[in-house]
C-alpha positions in Angstrom: -157.1 30.2 71.4 -158.7 30.6 74.8 -157.5 30.0 78.1 -161.0 29.7 79.9 -161.7 26.4 81.6 -158.1 24.9 80.9 -157.8 21.7 83.8 -154.0 21.8 85.6 -153.5 18.7 83.9 -153.4 21.0 80.2 -151.5 24.2 81.7 -148.2 24.4 80.3 -145.7 27.8 81.0 -143.0 28.5 79.0 -140.8 31.0 81.2 -138.0 33.0 79.1 -134.3 34.1 80.5 -132.7 36.6 79.1 -129.3 36.5 81.5 -127.5 39.3 79.9 -130.1 41.5 78.9 -128.1 45.0 79.8 -124.9 44.0 78.0 -126.9 42.2 74.8 -129.2 45.6 74.2 -126.1 47.6 74.2 -123.8 45.6 72.3 -126.8 45.5 69.5 -126.4 49.2 69.9 -122.4 49.0 69.9 -121.3 46.1 67.7 -118.0 47.0 68.1 -118.2 45.8 71.2 -119.5 42.6 71.3 -116.9 40.4 71.6 -114.9 42.3 73.9 -115.5 42.4 77.9 -118.2 44.6 79.1 -120.2 45.4 82.2 -123.0 47.8 82.9 -122.0 49.6 86.3 -124.4 50.7 88.9 -123.9 53.5 91.8 -125.0 52.0 94.9 -124.5 53.1 98.7 -121.4 55.1 97.6 -119.7 52.8 95.4 -119.7 52.0 91.6 -120.6 48.2 91.0 -120.8 45.9 88.2 -124.8 45.6 87.4 -124.4 43.1 84.7 -121.9 41.6 82.1 -121.6 39.8 79.0 -120.0 36.4 78.2 -116.5 37.6 77.8 -116.1 39.5 81.1 -118.0 36.7 82.6 -115.2 34.5 81.6 -112.7 37.1 82.5 -114.2 36.5 86.1 -115.6 39.5 86.4 -119.3 39.0 87.8 -122.6 41.5 88.8 -122.0 42.9 92.2 -118.2 42.9 92.4 -117.0 46.7 92.9 -115.6 48.3 89.5 -112.5 48.7 91.2 -112.0 45.2 91.6 -113.8 44.3 87.9 -110.8 45.9 86.7 -108.0 44.7 88.4 -109.0 41.4 87.3 -109.8 42.2 84.0 -108.2 45.8 83.4 -109.9 45.9 79.5 -112.8 45.3 80.8 -115.1 47.9 79.0 -118.3 49.9 80.8 -121.3 51.9 80.4 -124.0 53.1 82.7 -126.8 50.7 83.6 -130.2 52.0 82.4 -132.6 49.9 84.6 -135.8 52.0 83.0 -134.3 51.8 79.7 -134.3 47.7 80.2 -138.1 47.1 81.6 -138.8 49.2 78.4 -137.2 46.7 76.0 -138.3 43.6 78.0 -141.8 44.8 78.2 -141.5 45.0 74.5 -139.9 41.8 74.0 -143.2 40.4 75.6 -145.1 42.1 73.0 -142.9 40.2 70.3 -143.9 37.0 72.3 -147.0 37.4 71.4 -146.4 35.9 68.0 -146.6 32.6 70.5 -149.7 33.2 73.0 -151.2 36.0 73.6 -150.7 35.2 77.0 -147.5 37.0 77.8 -145.5 39.1 80.7 -142.6 40.5 81.9 -140.9 38.7 84.2 -139.2 40.2 86.6 -136.2 42.5 85.4 -134.8 39.8 83.0 -137.4 37.6 81.8 -140.7 37.0 80.2 -143.5 34.5 81.3 -145.5 32.6 78.6 -148.6 30.5 79.3 -148.6 28.0 76.0 -151.4 25.9 77.1 -152.8 24.7 73.7 -150.6 26.7 71.5 -147.3 24.5 71.0 -148.8 22.2 68.9 -149.2 25.6 66.2 -145.2 25.2 66.2 -144.9 21.5 65.8 -144.9 21.2 69.5 -143.2 22.6 72.7 -139.6 21.5 71.6 -140.0 22.9 68.1 -141.6 26.3 69.7 -138.7 26.4 72.3 -136.1 26.1 69.0 -137.7 28.9 67.1 -138.2 31.0 69.9 -134.2 30.2 71.1 -133.1 31.3 67.5 -134.7 34.0 67.0 -133.3 35.3 70.1 -129.9 34.3 69.0 -130.7 36.1 65.3 -131.1 39.0 67.3 -128.0 39.6 69.6 -130.0 37.8 72.9 -128.7 35.5 75.0 -131.4 33.6 76.3 -132.4 29.8 78.3 -135.8 28.9 78.4 -137.7 25.8 80.2 -141.4 24.7 79.9 -143.1 23.0 82.7 -146.9 22.9 84.7 -146.4 25.7 86.8 -144.6 29.2 86.1 -142.3 28.5 89.3 -141.2 25.5 88.3 -140.4 26.6 85.2 -138.8 30.2 86.4 -136.7 27.6 88.5 -135.3 25.4 85.7 -134.5 28.2 83.3 -132.3 29.8 85.8 -131.1 26.8 87.7 -131.7 24.1 85.3 -128.1 23.6 84.1 -127.6 21.3 80.8 -129.9 21.9 77.5 -131.0 25.7 76.8 -134.8 23.7 76.9 -135.8 21.5 79.9 -139.5 20.2 80.1 -141.5 18.8 83.1 -143.7 16.0 82.7 -147.7 16.7 82.8 -149.6 16.1 85.9 -150.6 12.6 86.4 -153.5 13.1 88.9 -151.8 12.1 92.2 -152.1 15.4 93.8 -148.6 16.4 94.5 -145.1 15.9 92.9 -142.5 14.7 94.1 -144.3 11.6 95.9 -143.6 11.4 99.5 -141.9 8.2 98.9 -139.3 10.9 97.1 -138.9 13.2 99.5 -136.2 13.0 101.6 -133.7 11.3 99.1 -133.3 13.8 96.6 -135.9 11.8 94.3 -135.0 10.2 90.8 -135.8 12.0 87.5 -139.1 11.8 86.7 -140.4 9.5 83.7 -142.3 10.1 81.0 -144.6 7.4 78.8 -141.6 6.9 76.5 -139.3 6.5 79.3 -137.2 9.3 78.5 -135.7 11.3 82.4 -136.9 14.2 83.0 -135.2 16.8 85.8 -137.0 17.1 89.3 -136.7 20.0 91.6 -135.2 18.9 94.4 -131.4 19.2 93.0 -131.7 23.3 92.2 -130.6 25.5 95.0 -133.1 26.9 97.1 -132.9 30.1 95.4 -134.4 28.6 92.6 -137.5 29.4 94.8 -137.5 32.7 94.2 -137.2 33.5 97.9 -135.7 36.5 99.3 -131.9 37.0 100.0 -132.4 36.7 104.2 -134.1 33.2 103.7 -131.9 31.8 101.3 -128.5 33.1 103.5 -131.0 31.3 106.8 -131.6 28.2 105.2 -128.0 27.7 104.2 -126.7 28.4 107.5 -128.5 25.4 108.7 -127.6 23.2 105.8 -130.7 23.3 103.9 -129.0 24.4 100.3 -130.7 22.2 97.7 -134.8 22.1 97.4 -134.7 18.3 98.2 -133.1 19.0 101.6 -136.5 20.7 102.6 -138.4 17.9 102.0 -137.6 15.5 104.8 -138.5 18.4 107.5 -141.6 18.8 108.6 -143.6 21.5 107.2 -144.8 23.2 111.0 -140.8 23.5 111.2 -140.1 25.3 108.4 -142.9 27.6 108.6 -142.1 28.8 112.3 -138.2 28.9 111.5 -138.5 30.6 108.1 -141.4 31.8 108.0 -144.8 30.8 105.6 -143.3 32.7 102.3 -140.8 29.7 102.0 -144.2 27.3 101.9 -145.9 29.1 99.5 -143.1 29.1 97.3 -142.3 25.6 97.6 -146.1 24.8 96.9 -146.2 26.6 93.7 -143.1 25.2 92.9 -145.1 21.9 92.9 -148.6 22.6 91.8 -150.1 22.3 95.4 -150.5 26.4 95.4 -152.2 27.9 92.1 -150.3 30.9 91.0 -152.3 32.6 88.3 -150.6 34.5 85.3 -152.1 37.8 84.1 -151.0 38.8 80.4 -149.3 42.4 80.0 -152.3 42.9 77.8 -156.3 41.9 77.9 -156.8 38.7 75.5 -159.3 38.7 72.7 -162.2 36.7 73.4 -161.8 35.2 70.0 -158.3 35.0 67.9 -157.2 32.9 65.1 -153.7 33.2 63.5 -152.3 31.6 60.2 -148.6 30.8 60.1 -147.9 31.1 56.5 -145.1 28.2 54.5 -143.8 30.7 52.9 -143.0 34.7 53.7 -146.2 36.2 51.1 -145.5 39.5 49.8 -148.3 40.2 47.0 -151.6 42.2 48.0 -153.3 39.3 46.1 -151.7 36.3 48.7 -152.5 39.1 51.9 -156.1 39.3 50.8 -156.4 35.3 50.3 -154.8 34.7 53.8 -157.2 37.2 55.2 -160.2 36.0 53.8 -159.1 32.6 55.1 -158.4 34.2 59.1 -162.0 35.7 58.4 -163.9 32.5 57.8 -162.4 30.7 60.6 -163.1 33.4 62.9 -166.8 33.7 61.5 -166.7 30.1 62.2 -166.3 30.2 66.0 -168.5 33.4 66.4 -171.1 31.4 65.5 -170.4 28.7 67.7 -170.8 31.0 70.3 -173.8 33.2 68.9 -171.9 36.2 68.6 -170.7 39.1 66.0 -167.6 40.8 65.9 -167.5 44.5 66.7 -163.6 45.3 66.4 -161.4 43.3 65.0 -157.1 43.5 64.9 -155.0 42.3 62.5 -151.6 42.0 63.7 -148.8 41.0 60.1 -145.3 39.9 61.5 -142.6 40.3 58.7 -139.7 38.2 58.6 -137.4 41.0 59.3 -138.7 42.5 62.0 -136.6 43.3 65.5 -137.9 42.2 68.4 -138.4 45.8 69.9 -140.8 46.6 66.9 -144.4 45.9 67.2 -146.3 44.0 64.5 -148.0 46.6 61.7 -152.0 46.2 63.2 -154.9 47.0 61.2 -158.5 47.8 63.0 -161.6 47.9 62.4 -164.9 48.9 63.8 -168.8 47.7 63.1 -171.7 49.7 64.5 -173.2 46.0 65.4 -172.0 42.6 65.9 -171.4 41.4 62.4 -169.8 37.9 61.7 -170.5 37.8 57.7 -166.9 37.3 56.6 -167.5 39.3 53.0 -169.0 42.2 54.6 -166.2 41.9 57.0 -163.6 41.6 54.4 -164.7 44.8 52.5 -164.3 46.8 55.5 -160.8 45.9 55.8 -159.9 46.3 52.0 -159.9 49.9 52.4 -156.5 49.7 54.6 -155.1 46.8 53.0 -152.6 49.0 51.0 -151.4 50.6 54.4 -149.5 47.4 54.9 -145.7 47.2 54.2 -144.8 43.1 53.6 -140.7 44.7 52.6 -139.2 41.0 52.4 -142.3 38.6 53.4 -145.0 38.1 55.8 -144.6 35.3 58.0 -147.4 35.1 59.9 -150.7 37.0 60.5 -152.7 36.9 63.4 -156.4 38.1 63.6 -158.4 39.1 66.9 -162.2 40.2 68.0 -160.8 42.5 70.6 -164.6 43.6 70.7 -167.5 40.8 70.3 -171.8 41.0 70.8 -174.8 39.2 71.4 -175.9 38.0 67.3 -178.9 36.5 66.6 -179.0 33.4 63.8 -180.7 35.2 60.8 -184.2 33.9 59.8 -183.8 31.2 56.4 -186.0 32.2 53.5 -187.7 29.8 51.3 -185.0 30.9 48.4 -182.0 29.6 51.2 -181.3 32.9 51.3 -181.7 34.9 54.9 -184.0 38.2 55.3 -180.7 40.5 56.8 -181.5 41.0 60.2 -179.0 42.1 62.2 -176.5 39.4 60.5 -177.5 40.6 57.3 -175.7 44.1 57.6 -178.0 46.1 55.7 -177.0 48.5 53.1 -177.2 51.7 55.7 -175.4 49.7 58.7 -172.6 49.0 56.1 -172.1 52.2 54.8 -171.8 53.8 58.2 -169.1 51.0 58.6 -167.4 52.2 55.8 -167.6 55.6 56.3 -165.9 55.2 60.1 -163.2 53.3 59.0 -162.0 55.4 56.4 -162.7 58.6 58.3 -162.6 57.6 61.7 -165.6 56.2 64.1 -165.4 59.6 65.9 -166.5 61.2 62.4 -169.5 58.9 61.9 -172.4 59.9 64.5 -175.6 59.0 65.7 -178.1 60.1 68.3 -178.6 57.9 71.2 -181.2 58.9 74.2 -180.7 59.8 77.4 -181.6 59.4 80.6 -184.1 63.1 80.5 -187.3 64.0 80.1 -186.2 67.9 79.3 -185.8 67.6 75.0 -182.5 69.4 75.0 -181.1 66.9 77.1 -182.9 63.7 76.3 -180.5 62.7 73.6 -176.5 63.2 72.7 -174.4 62.2 70.2 -172.1 59.3 69.9 -170.1 57.8 68.1 -171.9 55.1 65.4 -169.8 52.5 66.6 -170.0 52.8 70.5 -173.0 50.8 72.1 -176.2 51.6 72.6 -177.1 53.6 75.6 -177.6 52.2 78.8 -181.4 51.5 78.9 -182.5 55.1 78.3 -185.4 55.1 75.8 -187.3 57.9 73.9 -190.9 58.5 75.4 -193.4 56.7 72.7 -196.6 57.8 74.5 -196.3 61.1 73.6 -195.5 62.8 69.9 -191.8 64.3 69.4 -191.1 66.8 67.0 -188.6 65.6 64.1 -186.3 69.0 64.7 -184.9 70.9 68.0 -184.0 74.2 67.7 -181.0 74.8 69.9 -181.8 76.8 72.3 -185.1 77.8 72.1 -186.3 80.7 70.3 -188.0 83.4 71.8 -191.4 84.1 70.9 -194.0 86.8 71.7 -197.0 85.0 72.0 -200.7 85.6 73.2 -203.1 83.6 75.0 -206.9 84.1 75.9 -206.3 83.1 79.3 -202.9 82.1 81.2 -203.6 78.5 81.2 -204.8 78.4 77.4 -202.0 77.5 74.5 -201.3 81.1 72.4 -203.7 82.5 69.8 -201.0 84.0 67.7 -197.6 84.6 67.6 -194.3 85.6 66.5 -191.2 84.0 65.5 -188.7 86.2 63.7 -190.7 89.0 62.3 -193.5 86.3 61.2 -197.1 86.6 62.7 -198.6 82.9 63.2 -202.1 82.6 64.1 -203.0 79.3 65.8 -206.2 76.9 64.4 -205.0 74.1 66.1 -203.6 73.6 69.5 -202.8 70.2 72.2 -201.9 70.4 75.6 -200.6 71.2 77.9 -197.7 68.6 78.5 -196.1 69.7 81.7 -192.4 68.9 81.7 -190.1 69.8 84.5 -186.0 69.4 85.0 -184.8 66.3 87.3 -184.7 67.1 91.4 -181.9 67.2 91.3 -181.3 70.4 89.1 -181.6 74.0 90.1 -181.3 75.7 86.7 -185.2 75.4 85.5 -188.6 75.9 85.5 -191.2 73.8 84.8 -192.6 73.9 81.2 -195.9 73.8 79.6 -195.6 72.6 76.0 -198.1 72.6 73.3 -198.8 71.4 70.3 -199.8 74.0 67.5 -201.1 74.5 63.9 -201.2 77.3 61.6 -203.3 78.6 59.3 -200.9 77.9 56.7 -200.8 74.4 58.1 -197.2 74.3 59.7 -197.1 72.7 63.2 -195.1 74.1 66.1 -193.8 73.3 69.4 -193.9 75.8 71.8 -194.0 75.7 75.5 -194.7 78.5 78.1 -191.7 78.7 81.2 -192.6 78.5 84.6 -195.6 78.7 86.7 -198.9 81.8 85.6 -197.7 84.7 88.1 -200.3 87.3 88.4 -198.9 90.7 86.9 -196.0 89.6 85.7 -195.6 88.6 81.5 -195.3 85.2 80.3 -191.9 83.6 79.1 -193.1 81.8 75.6 -190.7 79.7 74.1 -190.6 77.7 70.0 -189.0 74.6 70.7 -189.4 72.3 67.7 -191.4 71.8 64.4 -193.4 69.1 63.7 -193.2 67.2 59.8 
């Protein structure tokens, strides 16, 4: 489900806020402390301060930023533990990965939030409200307190999730194409609640505090000092005045909140170019049911690849279990192919080798199949009998054998030779994975024959030539003498100009009296009084 080309009218951002992430994470490790006043403490500027509190501590009057001494004076029964910001950041990253069950576009947002671009995804879960309710319910069951909001801009969703108040889920109306929102008529008087087609009132940003614009604390304090405490208070003032007094950052954040300035959302991982998902109405556990669900996903994915004229080269299958913890990654199966393929049956055979690794546990509830790498693929030629003639998409038997071996033994275990840009024979080829892309334009020469087998390295021989520049009349190799009947050459080959480790070589194709054909060369230029050095480099036939 790609995002490319999505217009602003269709963009929808979900901001997830985990206000008590440190204490919730601690309570999950120590369930006996869940209902007791609890605070995470951090040493700052020579004193111990409160960094985060759970709900019980907050209701007792303890809040972040308070010194530990003051917190204990308010709540003597307060239990404390050392804050671990790095551990919390890793947990938030894993939660952002878990959120990919809803959309591939997820990213941590600050120290306690996750941003999700749900454009085009909500209908898969019954709409935005159903998606939000499912997300909130799963987080609550996992022991995390959360709030979230959905809006047309990341800034508006962030502001409403943290400062909106009221219901856990807040939604802003979609853009109407009027350019800016609220309208100029609504500026200066706070602006009434916007209304959608059905007449449902939706919250405005005007009543929210200016801190909801993600401004530095110094800017928030400066605004408060002159009586500007709400976002609506800013609408009545000229933009030039605001910029001159409080800097351009204030206007940038304000424009981001109202969509006048675009704010891109970068996913935590590259989004696959092709992806399909299957939400299962009932959890499945049997191998037959899992295989059938995978066949449906492959059919849908290959249909999408056909529309773009591509084939898959690497696929990833993610399987989500109903009992999986938020911080656990989904089970993943990966296959690769040596060339682009979009035949569901061929891809299914590769996955079949790995399906026995799946541990469904109490059941799988979601499966996501992605083509993480794809390449151009020409349509197969249709024969008169209605079948195809193979071609690239026909998955030739050798190609399918390579794919099966590579996926079973590992991609690095199946190699092929690829051309490399060098005239020296031993440098003109290199082993590469059969699953790697072709070399960057390098080709073997087609206007001159090359032996089917090369010696690595070339072996020295004793050769005798009638004149210095002639091919050898005979040579001795490994104690066996070969008398030459026919010879062709020379073909002079030199190393690349930037290499200083080689001399010119004069290559000859020779055939001995027994009909055996060899590729030999004389190294270096003729020097009177210096014996020539000869080498055997390969065999023809």
